[in-house]
N, C-alpha and C positions, 0 to 999 in steps of 0.2 A: 196635388192634384185634388178637384172636385171626387164624388161621388154622385153617380145617375142612376134610376131604379126605375127599371123600364117594364111593366108585365105585358104577358103577350100570348094567344097558343098558339100563332106560327105554325095553323092547320093547314095551311097554303098560302106561303112566302108571294107577297107582291112587291107592288112598287111606294105602296103606304107603308109598307114594314120597312124598305130600306133608307125611307125622306123620315119617319121616324130615329130609325137609329144616328141615319146620320146628320144630325139636329144635336139628339141627344150625346153624340161624341163629342158635338162641339162645345158641351159644358165639362165635361170631363170622363171617369173611367165608365163605360155601360155595363151593369150589371143587367143581362133579361133572366125578370122574373118569368120561366116557361110555366104554363100550367100544365098540371099533369093533367094521364087521359081520365083520372074518375072530374079531374076538377072541370074538363072542357064536358064531360057529359054530365053533369051536372043541370046545366044551362042551355048548352049548346045540343049538340051530338053527337054521336062515338064518332072520334076520329079518326079518318083514314091512314093517321100514320102515327105510330109507338112515340111515346117522349122521345125513346131515346133518340128514334131516326132523326125527331124538328129536334134536337139539343143537336145531332147532330149535324144540323145544317146552321143552326143558329149560331151556333160556336166557332162558326168560319167565313160568318159577315163579316166582313170591314168593319171596325171598329166597336164588336162586341169583344169585352175584354173576359167578363165569365154569364156561365151560365146558372141557375139558383131552380131547384123544383118548388113550384108557387102550388099550395096544394089545392086552395079555393081560389075562390074568385076574390074572395077580399084579401087585401094586400097587408094589411096590418102585422102580420107575425112576420112575412121577411123587410117590413119597413122597421118594425121594431127592431128588429136583429142585426140589417144594417143599418138604418140611421142616414140615409143616403143625403148630402147635400138637395141635389133636388130628385122630382118624380115627373117621371112625364109617363102619360098616357096619349093614344089617340082618337077620334074623332068618336069614338062608338060611345061615350063617354056621353053623350050631348042625345041620345036618343034609349030607344027603350027604357029600360027598369034602371039604369046603370048611376039617375042621378044621387040616390042614398049612399052606392057604394063612393061615388066621386064625393059629396058631401062630410063622407067618415074619417078619408085620407085628407083631406083638404084639415079637416080640424088637427089629423093626429100630423103631418106635414109642419102643423104650426106648435104641435104640441114638442117636438123634435127641433126644431127650427130647420126646417129645412124648407123648400118653395116647390109649386106645384104648375108642373110647365105643361 
């Protein structure tokens, strides 16, 4: 079975999260890289729910095999650790200042032989 990495903050779970998890599980075992409270606070705001509360919700969504902490918005450490076959990210990368982060992941996934979806 292939491995899929999906980073998210999951501050408020909505239909987009469910849709992307459903698409990810079609590709393999889904690991969610859940942004920690400090990672969310760096770029967005102070989260309403704690990391542990968000983790409890996400790990109970059908299709999620595991949830790990992602300490920064930068996914590099977790991607290097997990070496996923697929990296999936939502549309937020097409907005704001996320282009450089996306480009970095594109290069990283090429380096490890995975695919960005």
